[in-house]
C-alpha positions as CSV (number, residue, x, y, z in Angstrom):
1,X,65.7,80.8,50.2
2,X,65.0,78.3,47.4
3,X,61.8,77.3,45.7
4,X,61.1,73.6,45.4
5,X,58.6,72.3,42.8
6,X,56.3,70.0,44.8
7,X,54.7,67.4,42.6
8,X,51.0,66.5,43.2
9,X,49.5,63.5,41.5
10,X,46.1,61.9,41.9
11,X,45.6,58.2,42.3
12,X,43.6,56.8,39.4
13,X,40.2,55.6,40.4
14,X,38.6,52.2,40.2
15,X,36.1,53.3,37.4
16,X,38.8,54.4,35.0
17,X,37.5,53.7,31.5
18,X,37.8,54.9,27.9
19,X,34.6,56.9,27.3
20,X,36.0,59.0,24.4
21,X,34.7,62.2,26.0
22,X,37.9,64.3,25.6
23,X,37.3,67.3,23.3
24,X,40.0,67.4,20.6
25,X,41.9,64.6,22.4
26,X,43.0,62.2,19.6
27,X,44.0,59.5,22.0
28,X,40.8,59.7,23.9
29,X,38.7,59.6,20.8
30,X,40.7,56.8,19.1
31,X,40.5,54.5,22.2
32,X,36.8,55.1,22.9
33,X,35.0,51.9,23.8
34,X,38.2,49.9,24.5
35,X,38.5,47.8,27.6
36,X,40.4,49.5,30.4
37,X,42.4,48.2,33.4
38,X,41.9,50.4,36.4
39,X,44.2,48.4,38.6
40,X,47.0,48.7,36.1
41,X,46.3,52.4,35.6
42,X,46.6,53.1,39.3
43,X,49.8,51.1,39.7
44,X,51.4,52.8,36.7
45,X,50.7,56.1,38.3
46,X,52.1,55.0,41.7
47,X,55.2,53.7,39.9
48,X,55.8,57.2,38.5
49,X,55.2,58.8,41.8
50,X,57.7,56.4,43.4
51,X,60.3,57.3,40.7
52,X,59.8,61.0,41.3
53,X,60.1,60.6,45.1
54,X,63.3,58.6,44.6
55,X,65.1,61.8,43.4
56,X,64.3,63.5,46.7
57,X,61.4,65.5,45.1
58,X,58.4,66.2,47.4
59,X,55.6,64.0,46.0
60,X,52.1,64.3,47.2
61,X,49.0,62.1,46.4
62,X,45.4,63.1,46.1
63,X,42.8,60.3,46.5
64,X,40.5,59.6,43.5
65,X,37.3,61.6,43.5
66,X,34.2,59.6,44.4
67,X,32.5,57.9,41.5
68,X,29.8,57.5,40.4
69,X,29.0,61.2,40.9
70,X,25.4,60.8,42.0
71,X,24.9,64.5,42.7
72,X,25.8,65.2,39.1
73,X,23.3,62.5,37.9
74,X,20.6,64.1,40.0
75,X,21.4,67.5,38.7
76,X,21.0,66.2,35.1
77,X,17.6,65.0,36.1
78,X,17.8,61.3,37.1
79,X,16.1,60.3,40.2
80,X,18.9,58.2,41.6
81,X,19.1,56.8,45.1
82,X,22.4,55.9,46.6
83,X,23.3,52.4,45.7
84,X,20.7,52.2,43.0
85,X,21.5,50.7,39.6
86,X,22.5,53.1,36.9
87,X,21.0,51.0,34.0
88,X,18.4,53.6,33.2
89,X,21.2,56.2,32.8
90,X,23.1,53.8,30.5
91,X,20.1,53.2,28.4
92,X,19.0,56.8,28.0
93,X,22.2,58.8,28.0
94,X,25.4,56.7,28.0
95,X,27.6,59.7,27.7
96,X,26.2,61.1,31.0
97,X,26.9,57.8,32.7
98,X,30.5,57.8,31.3
99,X,30.9,61.4,32.7
100,X,29.5,60.4,36.1
101,X,32.0,57.5,36.3
102,X,34.9,59.4,34.8
103,X,38.3,59.3,36.5
104,X,39.6,62.2,34.4
105,X,40.6,64.1,37.6
106,X,43.7,61.8,37.4
107,X,45.2,64.4,35.0
108,X,46.1,66.8,37.8
109,X,47.9,69.3,35.6
110,X,44.3,70.5,34.8
111,X,43.4,71.0,38.5
112,X,44.6,74.6,38.8
113,X,46.9,77.4,37.7
114,X,49.6,78.2,40.3
115,X,51.9,81.0,41.3
116,X,54.4,81.2,44.1
117,X,54.0,83.7,46.9
118,X,56.8,86.0,45.5
119,X,54.8,86.5,42.3
120,X,51.3,87.3,43.4
121,X,49.4,89.9,45.4
122,X,48.6,87.6,48.3
123,X,52.1,86.9,49.5
124,X,51.0,83.3,49.7
125,X,51.2,80.4,47.1
126,X,48.1,80.9,45.0
127,X,46.0,78.5,43.0
128,X,43.1,79.3,40.7
129,X,41.1,76.1,40.4
130,X,40.2,75.3,36.8
131,X,36.5,75.3,35.8
132,X,37.1,72.8,33.0
133,X,33.9,74.0,31.3
134,X,34.9,72.8,27.9
135,X,34.0,69.1,28.8
136,X,31.0,67.8,30.7
137,X,32.9,65.0,32.4
138,X,35.6,67.4,33.6
139,X,33.4,70.3,34.7
140,X,32.1,68.1,37.6
141,X,35.6,68.0,39.2
142,X,36.1,71.6,40.3
143,X,34.1,71.7,43.5
144,X,35.9,68.6,45.0
145,X,39.3,69.8,43.7
146,X,38.8,73.2,45.5
147,X,38.2,71.3,48.8
148,X,41.0,68.9,48.3
149,X,43.6,71.6,47.5
150,X,42.5,73.6,50.6
151,X,43.0,70.5,52.7
152,X,46.4,69.6,51.2
153,X,47.7,73.2,51.3
154,X,46.0,74.9,54.2
155,X,48.3,78.0,54.2
156,X,47.8,78.8,50.5
157,X,45.3,81.0,48.7
158,X,43.0,78.6,46.8
159,X,40.8,80.7,44.5
160,X,37.5,79.3,43.3
161,X,37.1,78.5,39.6
162,X,36.4,81.3,37.1
163,X,32.7,81.8,36.3
164,X,31.7,79.4,33.5
165,X,30.8,80.0,29.9
166,X,32.5,79.4,26.6
167,X,34.4,82.7,26.8
168,X,35.9,81.8,30.2
169,X,36.9,78.1,29.7
170,X,40.0,77.3,31.7
171,X,42.0,74.0,31.8
172,X,44.6,74.9,34.4
173,X,48.4,74.6,34.5
174,X,48.5,72.6,31.3
175,X,48.3,76.0,29.5
176,X,50.6,77.9,31.8
177,X,54.4,78.0,32.2
178,X,56.6,79.9,34.7
179,X,60.2,80.8,34.0
180,X,62.8,81.7,36.6
181,X,65.2,80.0,38.8
182,X,65.1,77.8,41.9
183,X,65.6,81.0,44.0
184,X,62.7,82.7,45.7
185,X,62.5,85.6,43.3
186,X,59.8,86.8,40.9
187,X,59.4,84.8,37.7
188,X,58.1,85.2,34.2
189,X,54.6,83.8,33.4
190,X,53.5,82.6,29.9
191,X,49.8,81.8,29.4
192,X,48.8,79.9,26.2
193,X,45.2,80.2,24.8
194,X,43.6,78.7,21.8
195,X,40.6,80.8,20.8
196,X,40.6,83.8,18.4
197,X,41.8,84.1,14.8
198,X,43.1,82.2,13.0
199,X,40.7,79.6,14.3
200,X,41.3,75.8,14.5
201,X,39.2,74.0,11.9
202,X,38.9,70.6,13.3
203,X,38.7,70.9,17.1
204,X,37.3,73.4,19.6
205,X,40.1,75.2,21.7
206,X,39.8,74.4,25.4
207,X,41.6,77.5,26.8
208,X,40.4,81.0,26.3
209,X,42.4,84.3,26.3
210,X,39.9,85.9,28.6
211,X,40.4,83.0,31.2
212,X,44.1,83.5,31.0
213,X,43.8,87.2,31.6
214,X,41.3,86.7,34.4
215,X,43.7,84.3,36.2
216,X,46.6,86.7,35.9
217,X,44.4,89.6,37.2
218,X,42.9,87.5,40.0
219,X,46.3,86.4,41.3
220,X,47.8,89.9,40.8
221,X,50.7,88.9,38.6
222,X,53.0,91.7,37.5
223,X,51.9,92.7,33.9
224,X,55.5,93.3,33.0
225,X,56.3,89.7,33.8
226,X,53.2,88.2,32.2
227,X,52.7,87.2,28.6
228,X,49.9,85.7,26.5
229,X,50.6,83.7,23.4
230,X,48.1,82.0,21.0
231,X,48.4,78.3,20.4
232,X,48.9,77.4,16.8
233,X,45.6,76.2,15.3
234,X,47.5,73.4,13.5
235,X,48.6,72.1,16.9
236,X,45.0,72.1,18.1
237,X,43.7,70.3,15.0
238,X,46.5,67.8,15.3
239,X,45.2,66.9,18.8
240,X,47.3,69.2,21.1
241,X,44.2,70.1,23.1
242,X,46.6,71.5,25.8
243,X,49.8,73.5,25.3
244,X,51.7,70.9,27.4
245,X,51.3,68.4,24.5
246,X,53.6,70.5,22.3
247,X,55.7,72.5,24.8
248,X,57.6,72.0,28.0
249,X,59.4,74.3,30.4
250,X,61.6,74.1,33.5
251,X,63.2,77.2,35.1
252,X,65.2,78.8,32.3
253,X,64.4,76.2,29.6
254,X,61.6,76.3,27.0
255,X,61.3,73.4,24.6
256,X,58.5,73.5,22.0
257,X,57.5,72.3,18.6
258,X,57.8,74.9,15.8
259,X,54.0,74.8,15.4
260,X,53.2,75.0,19.1
261,X,52.6,78.8,19.0
262,X,51.1,81.2,16.5
263,X,53.4,84.2,15.8
264,X,56.0,83.1,18.4
265,X,58.6,85.5,17.2
266,X,56.5,88.3,18.5
267,X,55.4,87.1,22.0
268,X,58.0,84.5,22.8
269,X,60.8,86.9,21.7
270,X,59.5,89.7,23.9
271,X,59.2,87.2,26.8
272,X,62.8,86.0,26.2
273,X,64.0,89.7,26.2
274,X,62.2,90.3,29.4
275,X,63.8,87.2,30.9
276,X,67.2,88.5,29.9
277,X,66.5,91.8,31.5
278,X,65.2,90.2,34.6
279,X,67.8,87.5,35.2
280,X,70.8,88.8,33.3
281,X,71.1,85.6,31.3
282,X,69.4,84.3,28.1
283,X,66.3,82.0,28.2
284,X,67.4,78.7,26.8
285,X,65.0,77.9,24.0
286,X,64.9,74.7,21.9
287,X,62.6,74.7,18.9
288,X,61.9,71.3,17.4
289,X,61.2,71.5,13.7
290,X,58.5,69.6,11.8
291,X,61.2,68.0,9.8
292,X,62.9,66.5,12.9
293,X,59.6,65.5,14.5
294,X,56.3,65.8,12.6
295,X,53.5,67.4,14.6
296,X,51.5,64.2,14.5
297,X,54.3,62.2,15.9
298,X,54.8,64.8,18.7
299,X,51.2,64.3,19.7
300,X,51.3,60.5,19.3
301,X,54.4,60.1,21.5
302,X,53.7,62.9,24.0
303,X,57.4,63.9,23.9
304,X,56.6,67.4,25.1
305,X,54.4,66.1,27.9
306,X,57.4,64.5,29.5
307,X,57.8,65.5,33.2
308,X,60.9,67.6,34.1
309,X,62.1,67.4,37.7
310,X,65.1,68.8,39.6
311,X,66.7,66.1,41.9
312,X,67.6,67.1,45.4
313,X,71.0,68.8,45.4
314,X,74.0,66.5,46.2
315,X,76.3,68.2,48.7
316,X,74.6,71.5,47.8
317,X,75.7,71.0,44.2
318,X,72.7,71.4,41.8
319,X,72.1,68.5,39.4
320,X,70.6,69.1,35.9
321,X,66.9,68.2,35.7
322,X,65.8,64.6,34.9
323,X,63.5,64.0,32.0
324,X,60.7,61.5,32.6
325,X,59.3,60.3,29.3
326,X,56.5,57.9,28.4
327,X,57.6,54.6,26.9
328,X,56.2,55.7,23.6
329,X,59.1,58.1,23.2
330,X,61.6,55.3,23.7
331,X,59.8,53.1,21.1
332,X,59.8,55.9,18.4
333,X,63.3,56.2,17.0
334,X,63.2,59.9,16.0
335,X,61.9,61.1,19.4
336,X,64.4,58.8,21.3
337,X,67.2,60.2,19.2
338,X,66.1,63.7,20.0
339,X,66.0,63.0,23.7
340,X,69.4,61.4,23.6
341,X,70.8,64.6,22.0
342,X,69.4,66.7,24.8
343,X,71.3,64.6,27.3
344,X,74.5,64.0,25.4
345,X,75.4,67.0,23.3
346,X,73.3,69.8,24.9
347,X,73.3,68.5,28.5
348,X,69.9,70.0,29.1
349,X,69.1,67.0,31.3
350,X,71.2,64.7,33.5
351,X,69.3,61.6,32.4
352,X,66.1,60.3,30.9
353,X,63.8,57.8,32.6
354,X,61.1,56.0,30.6
355,X,57.9,55.0,32.3
356,X,55.0,52.8,31.3
357,X,51.8,54.9,31.4
358,X,49.9,53.1,28.7
359,X,46.5,53.3,30.5
360,X,46.8,57.1,30.9
361,X,48.3,57.5,27.5
362,X,45.3,55.7,25.9
363,X,43.0,58.2,27.6
364,X,45.2,61.2,26.3
365,X,47.6,62.0,29.2
366,X,51.3,61.6,29.6
367,X,53.6,62.1,32.6
368,X,53.2,65.9,32.8
369,X,49.4,65.6,32.5
370,X,49.4,63.5,35.7
371,X,51.0,66.1,37.9
372,X,50.5,69.6,39.2
373,X,53.8,71.3,40.1
374,X,53.7,73.9,42.9
375,X,56.7,76.1,43.8
376,X,57.1,76.3,47.5
377,X,59.7,77.6,50.0
378,X,60.9,75.2,52.7
379,X,58.6,76.8,55.4
380,X,55.7,76.6,53.0
381,X,56.4,72.9,52.3
382,X,56.4,72.2,56.0
383,X,52.8,73.6,56.2
384,X,51.5,71.1,53.7
385,X,49.3,68.3,55.1
386,X,51.8,65.4,55.5
387,X,49.0,62.8,55.3
388,X,49.0,63.3,51.5
389,X,52.8,63.0,51.1
390,X,54.1,59.9,49.3
391,X,55.9,57.5,51.7
392,X,56.9,53.9,51.3
393,X,54.2,52.9,53.8
394,X,51.4,54.8,52.1
395,X,52.5,53.4,48.7
396,X,52.4,49.8,50.0
397,X,49.0,50.3,51.6
398,X,47.6,51.8,48.4
399,X,48.9,48.9,46.4
400,X,47.3,46.4,48.7
401,X,44.0,48.3,48.4
402,X,44.2,48.4,44.6
403,X,44.9,44.6,44.5
404,X,41.9,43.9,46.7
405,X,39.3,46.3,45.4
406,X,40.2,47.5,41.9
407,X,38.9,45.7,38.8
408,X,41.3,44.7,36.1
409,X,38.8,45.0,33.2
410,X,36.1,47.6,32.6
411,X,34.1,48.1,29.4
412,X,31.5,50.7,28.7
413,X,28.8,48.2,29.3
414,X,30.2,47.5,32.8
415,X,29.7,51.1,34.0
416,X,26.1,50.5,35.1
417,X,26.8,47.2,36.8
418,X,25.9,47.0,40.5
419,X,29.1,45.0,41.1
420,X,31.4,47.7,39.7
421,X,29.6,50.4,41.6
422,X,29.8,48.5,44.8
423,X,33.5,47.7,44.3
424,X,34.2,51.3,43.5
425,X,32.5,52.5,46.7
426,X,34.4,50.0,48.7
427,X,37.7,51.1,47.2
428,X,37.0,54.8,47.8
429,X,36.1,54.0,51.4
430,X,39.3,52.1,52.0
431,X,41.4,54.8,50.3
432,X,39.8,57.5,52.5
433,X,40.8,55.6,55.6
434,X,44.4,55.6,54.4
435,X,44.4,59.3,54.1
436,X,42.6,59.6,57.5
C-alpha cells in the first residue's frame, strides 16, 4: 500500500496585513507597515492550490480563522463587545490589535508536526498541534487549529499542543522532515531545533530541542529512526526563523544550504547511514555552498521553501517530483540556474513551476510555508472530510466570495475601522457556508 502526501493549505483571510510581528523573520520585519492586498493574497494562494491539484495530488483547504479574535482581546484585558470599534486597542496597544487581526495561520506548515500511522504508537496518522508560543500573534491559533484538524481528519490522532513556555516552544512541521519512500513502511525523522550553544546573536530561535523530543516521545516514534540536529546560528541570524527556509526534503532527497545545520557531519551523516541500513540505498543529499548561493540570497528568494510534490503516477509509472518555486527564484539568476541544474543534469525533479506569492512572501512565507503535508494511505484518505477538499466548484465559489467581500487595500491604520471589521465578519460567514 502506498502513502500519498496530502497537501493542506489555508485560505488567506480578509484582514491580511503587514504587522511586522514575525520573530526573526526578515521579510516580515522589512515590510512592516506596508499596505497589503488581502484579495490578491487569497487568490494567489488559491492559484497555488489549483496548480497542486492539477497534478492529481489531494489538496485540502482550511477556511481562515475568524478575525478579529475578540476572545484574545478580552483575555488581554480589553472590555470589547462583539461588533464594537477597536479604536481603543489601536490607540493603547497597536501590536495587540495587529495580533488580533493577524492572518498568520495561513502558513499552515506551522500548524502541526505529523507522522504516518506506520511510524507512531497509535497506529493512526498523528499530528501534534504546534503551540507557536514564540510569537503573540501566532500563539492564539492553536485552539482553533486543533478543532479544525479534528474536523478535517476525524480518523487521526490529533494531539493537543505542548505546554507553553520558552523551553517548549514549537513551530510545527517547518522544523521537521521525514525520509522514506512512497510505500507504507517506517520512515526516518529529522527534527531541527535552534536553541542551545552556540547561540544565535541577532534573533531568538523559535524551535526548542525539548519541544522536538517531546513531540517524538508523545507520538511514540522509534528512537533508532529519529534524529535531532541543531540549526546553524548563522542561518537564524540571517532570517531563517524556520528550518524550511534553508532546507527541503522529499522521500529520499535532502537539499540544504551548507549553513543550514550546525555540525551536520555528525547528525546528518548518522541519519544518512541509518537510511542506508533501513532502505538499502543511499540518501540523496545536495549541499548548496555559500559560494553558489549566499545565505542572504537563499533567505531572500526562499529557494529552499519551494514546495515538492509527487504527481499522480501515469499508467502506474512514477514521475519524478515537481518543484514549485516562488517567482523570486526565477527572477534571481543564481537560484534559477541552480534549479535548472536540478532538473537538467541531476534529474532530481521532472519540472519546475514558478508561482506568484508576493503577498505571502512579503509577510515571510513561501510555497512550503503555506502547506502542511500529511502522508496517508488510500483508506485513510477516504476518511478525510471531503467538504474541505479542493474542487473546481469550491474554488470558483471561494473566488466569487473573495471578489465580493475581501478588501484590496489594508494599512495598519485600517485595522480598527468598523468597515474592515464588518466586511471581515461577512467574509468569514460566507466562507463558513461554503464549507457547510
